[in-house]
N, C-alpha and C positions, 0 to 999 in steps of 0.2 A: 455318661457313656461316650458321648461325642468327644469330650475332652480327652478321654483315655485313648480313643482311636486316633485323634489328631496327634497326640503326644507320641503314640507308637509309630505313626507315619513319619513324623519329623525325626524321631530317633533312628528309624531305619534309613531315611534319606541321608542323614549325617553319617551313619556308619558306612553306607555305600560310597559316599564321597571321600571319606578317609581311606577306604580301601583302594579306590581308584587312584588317589594321589600317591599312596604308598607303593602301588604296583607300577606306576608310570616310570619310564626310563628318563633320566635327567639328560638334558642337552644344553650345550653352551653355544651361544652365537656371538660372534664379534662383528660389530657394525663399525665400518670406517667413518671417521669424521673428515670430510673433504673441506679444506679451507682454501678459499680464494680471496686474495686481497688485490684490489685494483686501485692504484693511485693515479687518477687522471690528471692531477695537477701536482707539480713539484712545489713544495713549500720553499719560499724564498726568505732567507734571513740575511740581511745585509745592513752594513752601516756605511753611510756616506759622510763626507765632511760636514760638520755643523756650520762651518763658514769657510770661505776662501779669503782670508784677510789680505789687503793690499795697503801698504804704507808708502808714502812718498816723503823722503827725508832729504832736504836740500837738493831736490831734483832727481835723486836716485829712487827707483821703484824697487820695493822689497816685498817678496811674497813668502808664504810659509813653505817649508821643505818637508813637512810631515803629512801632507794631505794624502788620503788614500780611500779607496772603496774596498771594504772587507766583506768577503763571503763568510758569514758566521754560521752557516748551515753545517750540519754533520755530514751531509752528502749532497751531491748535485752541483752542477756548474751553472754559473750565471754569466750574463753578458750585458754590457752597457749598450742598449739598443738605440739610444737617442740622447743627445745633449742639446739643450736649448739655453740661450742666453737672453734674459729679459732685462729691459732697462729698469733702473730704479731712479735715484736722484740724478743720475748721469745718463746721457744718450750712449748707445753702443756704436762704436766705430769700427773701421777696417784696421785690423791689427797689422797687416802687411803694408798698408799704405795709409798710415795714420796722419791725416791732415784735417782733423776734426776741429770744430768750433770749441769754445770753452765749455766746460762741464761735460766732457766726454771721456769714456773709458773703452779700451779695446783689450780683449783677452786672447790668449792662446792656451789651450788645454791639451797636454800631451802632443803638442805640435799641430793641433787643429785650430786654426785662427778664426776669430769672428770677422765677418765682412760687414755685418750690420746686426741689429737685433734679430733673433730667430734661431732656427736650428743650425747647428754646426755640421759641416761635412766631416764625418768621422771615418776612420779606417780600422780594420781588425788589427793592424800593426800597432796603432796608437791605443786602442782599447781592446786587447785580447780577452778571451774567455778567462773567467776567474773560477778556479776549482774550490771546492769546499775547504774551508780553513785557510785559504790564501787571500792575498790582497793585491790590488793594482794601485801603484803609486800614481798620484795626480800631480804631474809637473806642470804648473801653470805660471804664466808670465802676463804682465799687464803694461799698458802704456796709458797715461792719464794726462788730460789737459784741463787745468783749472788755474785760476789766479787768486784763489783764496784758501785760507787754512780751514780745514774741517776735521771733525773727529767723530768716529763711529757712524758715518753716513752709509746707508745702504745704497751704494752706487749702482749695483746691478744684482741680478739673481741668476744662478745657474741651476737648471733643472736636469737631473740625471734620470733617465728612464731605464730601469733594470728589468731584464727578462730571464726566464729559466732557459737553459740550453738542453735540448733533448738528446 
């Protein structure tokens, strides 16, 4: 008897719930999706020269003509923030007044000369901003003082520090 009563109550409850659902008014609600994207850092995608070769042939100094810094990013502008010249097998001399001892090299990059090893004084005219997809040619010159033949010697290193421009 209890089972019949319980079954009757469950059936009645189910019937009432169906009736309530069938008699309810349908409503549609649109909820907006608010999207916020914050990029606090610009991605930098850049290529710098793998080397800045210098050859001395019968006293004539020859440098590459295709050196460039390329902004390979899809968007955004970059800038050369700093250029440092470090000694390698050769000491770094003063490009504008080269009176160095043997085994010395001095460089000028886009018209900015070395005075000794360390950071170059660079200007915006020499190193302007580089927009996405563009490049900055690196016109470099060298003077070298040595009394021996060498091949593939790492005379010096140039370090370019690149930054994003906001």
